[in-house]
C-alpha positions in Angstrom: 43.5 56.2 11.7 42.0 53.7 14.0 38.4 54.9 13.5 38.8 54.6 9.8 40.3 51.1 10.1 37.3 50.2 12.3 34.8 51.6 9.7 36.6 49.7 6.9 36.6 46.5 9.0 32.8 46.8 9.6 32.2 47.6 6.0 34.3 44.5 5.0 32.2 42.4 7.4 29.0 43.5 5.8 30.5 42.8 2.3 31.7 39.4 3.5 28.2 38.6 4.6 26.9 39.6 1.2 29.6 37.5 -0.5 28.6 34.5 1.7 25.0 35.0 0.8 25.9 35.2 -2.9 27.8 32.0 -2.7 24.9 30.2 -1.1 22.6 31.8 -3.7 24.8 30.4 -6.5 24.7 27.0 -4.9 20.9 27.3 -4.8 20.8 28.4 -8.5 23.1 25.5 -9.5 20.8 23.1 -7.7 17.9 24.6 -9.5 19.6 24.0 -12.8 19.9 20.3 -11.9 16.4 20.2 -10.6 15.0 21.9 -13.8 16.9 19.3 -15.9 15.5 16.4 -13.9 12.0 17.8 -13.9 12.2 18.5 -17.6 13.1 14.9 -18.4 10.3 13.6 -16.2 7.8 16.2 -17.6 8.7 15.3 -21.2 8.3 11.6 -20.5 4.9 12.2 -19.0 3.9 14.4 -21.9 4.9 11.8 -24.4 3.0 9.2 -22.5 -0.1 11.3 -22.4 0.1 12.1 -26.2 0.8 8.4 -26.9 -2.2 7.5 -24.9 -4.4 9.9 -27.0 -2.9 8.4 -30.2 -3.6 4.9 -28.9 -7.2 5.9 -28.1 -7.6 7.4 -31.5 -6.2 4.3 -33.2 -8.6 2.1 -31.2 -11.5 4.4 -32.2 -10.3 4.3 -35.8 -10.4 0.5 -35.8 -13.9 0.5 -34.4 -15.2 2.9 -37.0 -13.5 1.0 -39.8 -15.2 -2.2 -38.5 -18.6 -0.4 -38.8 -17.8 0.7 -42.3 -16.9 -2.9 -43.2 -20.1 -4.2 -41.8 -22.1 -1.7 -43.8 -20.1 -2.7 -46.9 -20.9 -6.4 -46.4 -24.5 -5.7 -45.7 -24.9 -3.6 -49.0 -23.1 -6.3 -51.0 -25.3 -9.1 -49.6 -28.6 -7.2 -50.4 -27.5 -6.4 -54.0 -26.2 -10.0 -54.6 -29.4 -11.5 -53.3 -31.4 -9.2 -55.6 -29.2 -10.2 -58.6 -29.7 -13.9 -57.8 -33.5 -13.5 -57.5 -33.8 -11.3 -60.7 -31.6 -13.8 -62.6 -33.9 -16.7 -61.8 -37.0 -14.8 -62.7 -35.4 -13.5 -66.0 -34.4 -17.1 -66.9 -38.0 -18.3 -66.3 -39.5 -15.4 -68.3 -37.1 -15.9 -71.2 -38.0 -19.6 -71.3 -41.7 -18.9 -71.3 -41.2 -16.4 -74.2 -39.3 -18.9 -76.3 -41.9 -21.5 -75.7 -44.7 -19.2 -76.7 -42.9 -18.2 -79.9 -42.6 -21.9 -80.8 -46.3 -22.4 -80.2 -47.2 -19.5 -82.4 -45.3 -21.1 -85.2 -47.3 -24.3 -84.8 -49.4 -25.0 -88.0 -51.9 -27.3 -86.2 -54.9 -25.0 -85.3 -56.6 -27.6 -83.1 -53.4 -28.0 -80.9 -53.0 -24.3 -80.6 -56.6 -23.8 -79.5 -56.1 -26.4 -76.7 -53.1 -24.6 -75.0 -53.6 -21.0 -76.0 -55.8 -20.0 -73.1 -53.4 -21.5 -70.5 -50.4 -19.8 -72.1 -52.1 -16.5 -72.2 -52.9 -16.7 -68.4 -49.3 -17.8 -67.7 -47.9 -14.9 -69.7 -50.1 -12.4 -67.8 -49.1 -13.9 -64.5 -45.4 -13.8 -65.3 -45.8 -10.2 -66.4 -47.5 -9.3 -63.1 -44.6 -10.8 -61.2 -42.4 -8.1 -62.8 -44.6 -5.5 -61.0 -43.7 -2.1 -59.6 -40.4 -2.2 -57.5 -39.2 -5.5 -58.8 -36.7 -3.7 -61.1 -35.7 -1.1 -58.5 -32.5 -1.5 -56.5 -33.1 -2.4 -52.9 -29.9 -0.8 -51.7 -28.1 2.5 -52.6 -24.4 2.7 -53.4 -23.9 5.6 -51.0 -22.6 5.1 -47.5 -24.8 7.0 -45.1 -22.0 7.4 -42.5 -20.6 10.9 -41.9 -17.7 11.3 -39.5 -17.9 14.6 -37.7 -14.3 15.1 -36.6 -14.5 18.9 -36.3 -15.0 19.1 -32.5 -12.1 16.6 -31.9 -9.8 18.6 -34.3 -10.7 21.8 -32.5 -10.0 20.1 -29.1 -6.6 18.9 -30.4 -5.7 22.4 -31.6 -6.7 23.8 -28.3 -4.7 21.1 -26.4 -2.3 23.0 -24.1 -0.8 23.1 -20.6 -3.0 24.2 -17.7 -1.4 26.3 -15.1 -2.9 24.7 -12.0 -1.3 27.1 -9.5 -3.5 30.0 -10.5 -6.8 28.5 -9.5 -5.3 26.5 -6.5 -7.5 23.4 -7.1 -7.5 20.3 -4.8 -4.5 18.0 -5.2 -4.6 15.0 -7.5 -4.8 11.5 -5.9 -1.4 10.4 -4.6 0.2 7.3 -6.2 1.3 4.5 -3.9 4.8 3.4 -4.9 4.5 -0.4 -4.8 8.3 -0.9 -5.1 8.7 1.1 -1.8 5.9 -0.6 0.1 6.6 -3.7 2.2 5.8 -5.4 5.5 8.2 -6.7 8.1 6.8 -9.0 10.9 3.7 -7.1 12.1 4.7 -3.7 10.7 3.9 -2.2 7.3 5.8 0.5 5.5 3.9 2.5 2.8 5.3 5.1 0.4 3.5 7.4 -2.0 4.1 10.4 -4.2 2.2 13.0 -6.2 1.6 12.4 -10.0 4.6 13.6 -12.0 2.7 16.3 -13.9 0.8 17.6 -10.9 1.7 21.2 -10.1 -0.8 21.6 -7.3 0.6 22.5 -3.9 0.1 19.8 -1.3 0.2 20.6 2.4 -0.1 17.1 3.7 -1.3 13.6 3.4 -3.8 11.3 5.2 -3.0 7.6 5.4 -5.9 5.2 6.1 -5.9 1.5 7.0 -8.8 -0.8 7.6 -8.8 -3.1 10.7 -7.4 -6.1 9.0 -10.8 -7.8 8.9 -12.4 -5.9 6.1 -13.8 -3.3 8.4 -14.0 0.5 8.1 -10.9 2.6 7.2 -9.4 4.7 9.9 -6.8 7.5 9.7 -3.4 6.3 11.0 -1.2 9.2 9.8 -1.6 12.9 9.0 1.5 14.9 8.0 3.8 16.1 5.2 5.9 12.9 5.0 5.5 10.6 2.0 6.5 7.5 3.8 5.1 6.0 7.0 5.7 2.8 9.0 2.8 1.5 11.0 3.7 -0.8 13.9 1.6 -3.1 16.1 -0.5 -4.7 13.3 -1.9 -8.2 13.6 0.2 -11.1 12.4 -1.0 -13.1 9.4 -3.7 -10.5 8.5 -4.7 -8.8 5.3 -4.9 -5.0 5.4 -6.1 -2.5 2.9 -4.4 0.9 2.7 -5.1 4.1 0.9 -3.9 7.7 1.0 -5.2 11.1 0.0 -3.6 14.6 -0.2 -4.9 17.9 1.1 -4.3 21.6 0.8 -6.2 24.8 1.7 -8.7 24.3 -1.1 -9.7 20.8 -0.1 -8.9 17.0 -0.1 -8.0 15.0 -3.1 -9.7 11.7 -4.1 -8.2 8.5 -2.6 -5.3 6.7 -4.2 -5.8 3.2 -5.5 -6.2 0.8 -2.6 -3.2 -1.4 -1.8 -3.8 -4.8 -0.2 -0.9 -6.1 1.9 -0.3 -9.2 4.1 1.5 -9.1 7.4 3.9 -11.9 8.3 2.7 -15.3 9.3 3.2 -15.8 13.0 5.2 -19.1 12.6 7.8 -17.7 10.2 11.1 -16.0 11.0 11.3 -12.3 10.2 13.6 -12.8 7.3 10.8 -14.6 5.5 8.0 -12.2 6.4 7.5 -10.2 3.2 4.0 -10.5 1.9 4.6 -9.8 -1.8 7.7 -9.7 -4.0 9.9 -6.8 -3.3 13.6 -6.2 -4.3 16.1 -7.9 -2.0 17.5 -4.6 -0.9 14.1 -3.7 0.7 14.4 -6.7 3.1 16.2 -4.6 5.7 14.2 -1.5 5.1 12.8 -1.1 8.6 16.3 -1.5 10.0 18.1 0.8 7.6 15.5 3.6 7.5 14.4 5.1 10.9 11.4 6.9 9.5 10.3 9.9 11.5 6.7 9.0 10.7 6.8 5.6 12.5 3.4 5.1 14.1 2.7 2.7 17.0 -1.0 2.4 17.4 -1.4 3.3 21.0 -2.2 6.7 22.6 1.4 7.4 23.8 3.5 6.8 20.6 6.1 9.2 19.3 4.3 11.7 17.1 1.1 11.8 19.2 0.5 15.3 18.1 -1.8 13.9 15.5 -4.0 12.2 18.1 -3.9 15.3 20.3 -6.3 16.8 17.7 -8.8 14.1 18.5 -10.5 12.9 21.7 -9.1 10.1 23.8 -12.2 8.0 23.0 -11.1 8.1 19.4 -7.6 7.0 20.3 -8.9 4.0 22.2 -11.4 3.0 19.5 -8.6 3.1 16.9 -6.3 1.1 19.2 -9.0 -1.5 20.0 -9.9 -1.9 16.3 -6.5 -3.4 15.7 -6.5 -6.0 18.5 -7.6 -9.3 17.1 -4.3 -11.1 17.0 -4.5 -14.8 17.6 -2.0 -16.9 19.6 1.3 -16.5 17.9 4.9 -17.8 17.9 6.7 -14.7 16.9 10.2 -14.2 15.7 11.9 -10.9 16.5 15.2 -9.2 17.5 16.2 -6.2 19.6 15.5 -2.8 18.1 18.5 -0.5 17.8 16.3 2.4 16.7 14.4 2.6 20.0 17.2 1.6 22.4 19.3 3.8 24.6 22.5 5.0 23.0 24.6 3.1 25.5 23.3 -0.3 24.4 25.7 -2.4 22.4 24.3 -4.8 19.8 25.8 -8.0 18.2 24.7 -11.3 16.8 22.2 -9.7 14.3 20.7 -7.7 17.2 19.9 -10.8 19.2 22.7 -10.2 21.8 23.0 -7.0 23.8 25.2 -5.5 26.6 25.9 -1.9 27.7 28.9 0.4 28.0 27.5 2.2 31.1 27.4 1.2 34.8 23.8 2.6 34.9 20.8 0.6 33.8 19.8 1.1 30.1 16.7 -0.2 28.3 16.4 -1.9 25.0 13.1 -3.1 23.4 12.2 -5.8 20.9 11.3 -4.9 17.4 7.8 -6.5 17.6 4.8 -5.3 19.6 2.0 -7.5 20.8 -1.6 -6.6 21.4 -3.3 -10.0 21.5 -2.3 -13.6 21.8 0.1 -15.8 23.8 3.8 -15.1 23.4 6.9 -16.6 25.0 10.6 -15.7 24.7 13.8 -16.4 26.7 17.0 -14.6 27.5 20.1 -16.5 28.2 22.7 -14.9 30.5 26.0 -14.8 28.6 27.9 -12.7 31.2 27.0 -11.9 34.8 29.7 -10.0 36.8 29.6 -8.3 40.2 26.0 -9.3 41.1 24.0 -6.7 39.1 20.2 -6.8 38.9 19.1 -6.8 35.3 15.3 -6.5 34.6 13.2 -8.4 32.1 9.6 -7.9 31.0 7.5 -5.8 28.6 7.0 -2.0 28.1 5.3 0.6 26.0 7.2 2.2 23.2 7.8 5.4 25.1 9.2 3.8 28.3 12.1 5.5 30.0 15.4 4.3 28.4 17.8 5.6 31.1 16.4 3.8 34.2 15.8 0.3 35.4 12.8 -1.4 33.7 9.7 -0.9 35.8 10.7 2.4 37.4 7.9 4.2 35.5 4.4 3.3 34.6 5.3 2.3 31.1 7.0 -1.1 32.0 6.1 -4.3 33.8 9.3 -6.2 34.8 11.1 -8.7 37.0 14.5 -7.6 38.2 16.8 -10.3 39.6 20.2 -10.6 41.2 22.2 -13.7 42.1 19.9 -14.7 45.0 16.3 -13.5 44.5 13.9 -11.5 42.3 11.2 -8.8 42.6 8.4 -7.7 40.3 8.3 -4.0 39.6 5.9 -1.6 37.9 5.7 2.2 38.4 8.6 1.9 40.9 6.5 -0.4 43.1 8.4 -3.6 44.3 6.3 -6.7 45.0 6.6 -10.5 45.5 10.2 -11.0 46.6 11.1 -14.6 45.6 14.1 -16.6 46.3 16.2 -17.9 43.4 18.6 -15.7 41.3 20.6 -15.9 38.2 24.2 -16.7 37.3 26.1 -17.0 34.0 24.4 -19.6 31.8 20.9 -19.1 33.4 17.8 -18.7 31.3 15.1 -16.2 32.0 11.7 -16.8 30.4 9.0 -14.2 29.8 5.4 -15.3 29.0 2.9 -12.7 27.9 -0.6 -14.0 27.8 -2.8 -11.2 26.4 -5.8 -13.6 26.2 -5.8 -13.8 30.0 -4.0 -10.4 30.2 -1.2 -11.7 32.4 2.6 -11.6 32.6 4.6 -14.5 34.1 8.3 -15.1 34.5 10.5 -18.2 34.8 14.1 -18.9 35.6 15.7 -22.1 34.1 12.2 -23.2 33.0 10.7 -23.0 36.6 8.1 -20.3 37.3 9.5 -17.6 39.4 6.9 -16.5 42.0 3.2 -16.2 41.2 1.7 -14.5 38.2 3.6 -11.3 38.1 1.0 -8.9 36.6 -2.7 -9.1 35.6 -5.2 -6.9 33.7 -2.7 -6.0 31.0 -4.2 -4.3 27.9 -2.7 -2.5 25.0 0.4 -2.8 22.9 3.5 -4.3 24.6 7.1 -4.6 23.4 9.6 -7.1 24.9 12.1 -5.2 27.0 15.3 -5.6 29.0 17.3 -3.3 31.2 21.0 -4.0 32.0 24.4 -2.4 32.6 27.9 -3.3 31.5 28.2 -6.2 33.9 25.5 -8.2 32.0 25.2 -9.6 28.5 22.1 -11.4 27.3 21.0 -13.2 24.1 17.4 -13.3 23.0 15.7 -16.5 21.8 12.3 -16.2 20.1 9.9 -18.4 18.2 9.6 -20.7 21.2 6.7 -22.9 22.3 4.9 -22.2 25.5 6.7 -23.9 28.5 5.2 -26.9 30.2 4.7 -25.2 33.5 2.2 -22.9 31.9 0.4 -25.3 29.7 -0.1 -27.7 32.6 -1.4 -24.9 34.8 -3.8 -23.8 32.0 -5.2 -27.4 31.7 -6.3 -27.3 35.4 -10.1 -26.5 35.5 
């Protein structure tokens, strides 16, 4: 009995698997029904639009041809009317001469007749000659010598049909940039595109290209299957041109239309940084949609697999081509998308703390590659003498260690008595002077001089912390649960730095 029960149980397991697969298949089929309905509506709308476009073109051509017929009609009438007018005048003159001659013939005075007869005879012959050959022939025919050959067009209309593009596997059609989905935020740009609705050609991926913000050559900034991409680290207050093309095994499509977009002015808060009208719900797009295709233009950004297909020299040339940012007063907040999961945000992402006793890293939303930038962090809470760190970092810095422990961050960490500079776990320049609750730490990034300087309560802390900085840097902080800080941006350069810069 037991072996039979086991066999039945195994058979039921197999049948259960088939039933589960059938249920999943039914869900797939129901989804296909919905998709077919949606695609049908979209396809019908595009078909109607295409036919309406043909009808509009035919109507425009009809108007042009009717205009030519009307011109020919007016020309014929003018020629005939001119001939009628000319012939009427001549006929009136001829009739008058004939009547005068008949009256002279009736004259009974022979001497008077002899005096004028020769002149009248010459005048009669001259008038007769004026009615010479062709004078009484119409100068214009009544026929319209315009024949409309519509046979080829009718044949084309009768042959108008759908083309199955999948059989021949041609190159894709040019993608369409979706303007309502494209926007900029601070010095980042989000672009979205799609294939034409009626296109049935399989697409394997897309290539997004941007120029350098100065009207220079286009460069590839994204290659992949996504249809939306956010490009970070652009110049402030710069005009960029963007275009995209699709590719498959057959080849590459033509480019889409070029989209011109403007990054934020460096003196405006980020809430006012949209370059062209977009719906209000798009204002928070970068915060609400953590796109997997986010691109930070430096060699070590997430998604570097694209650049691994190219030499490091190309990476550097691409990065350097986007570094012409002038001195800027930038507004930004902390970035939840790139922060460690233990970081706690508040105050519109301007205030951060942590729920862990270990140090955790949070970055600013804006990256800088050129210019002079200054921001401050006020110490809202400081318990048990921890040592938070402040500075700048690459986008792929370690998020679960103190800032400066790896080679992706340049920082000053400070306790209640003194501070140290740290990069790649190397501690330098111990300086007296710490922080307490209410203190203010200033970070000054001068990418013109390529230096990083720190201050506490508006006094420079130690010497210039780091020199020879180059690349794309994000403001960064590391802290634990004993510390809470608030970010202040859009600040002018402090006096201690401007006075030092003025010294020859």
